[in-house]
N, C-alpha and C positions, 0 to 999 in steps of 0.2 A: 472596726467591727465586722464581725462575719455578716454577710447578706442575709443568710437565712435566720440567724437568730435576731437580726435587726428587724426583719419582717416579722417574726413571730411575736416579738414585743409590741410592735405596732398595731398588729391584728388584735392581741389581747386588749390593748389599750382602747381601741376603737370599739370591740365587742362590749367591754366592760361599760363605756360611756352609753352606749345604745340601751344596754340593760338598765343601767342606773336611771337614765332618762325615761325609759318605759316604765320602770317601778315607781317613779314619781309621779308620772302622768296618771297613772291608774291606782295610785294609792298604796301600793303593794312594798312595804317596808323591806320584805326579804329579798325581792328581786333587786331592789335599790341597793341594799347592801351587797349581793353578789356581784354587782357591777362595779362598786367600789373597790371589792377584793379583787377582782378581775384586772382592774386598772392597776391595783398597787402590784400584782404579780408582773404586768408588763412593764411596769417602770422598775421593779427589781432586776429583770432580766436585761433591760437596756443598761442599767447601771453595771450590771456585773459584766457586760460585754466591753463597756467603756473602760472598766478598770483593767481588764484583759489586754485591750489595746495599749493601754498606757504601758504596762511592763513588757508588752511585747516588742516595743521599740528599742 
């Protein structure tokens, strides 16, 4: 997996988790949903890179 893309996916996942937790703590459903979406985006990026690695070999 490309190091740069792997780092981006981890950052997106972490930011999403923080947003989701903050949204839940203050009762802001929109912030919580944004956090879940950002985590999903990071998960998708990570999955894409793993697929690319499989076909790279």
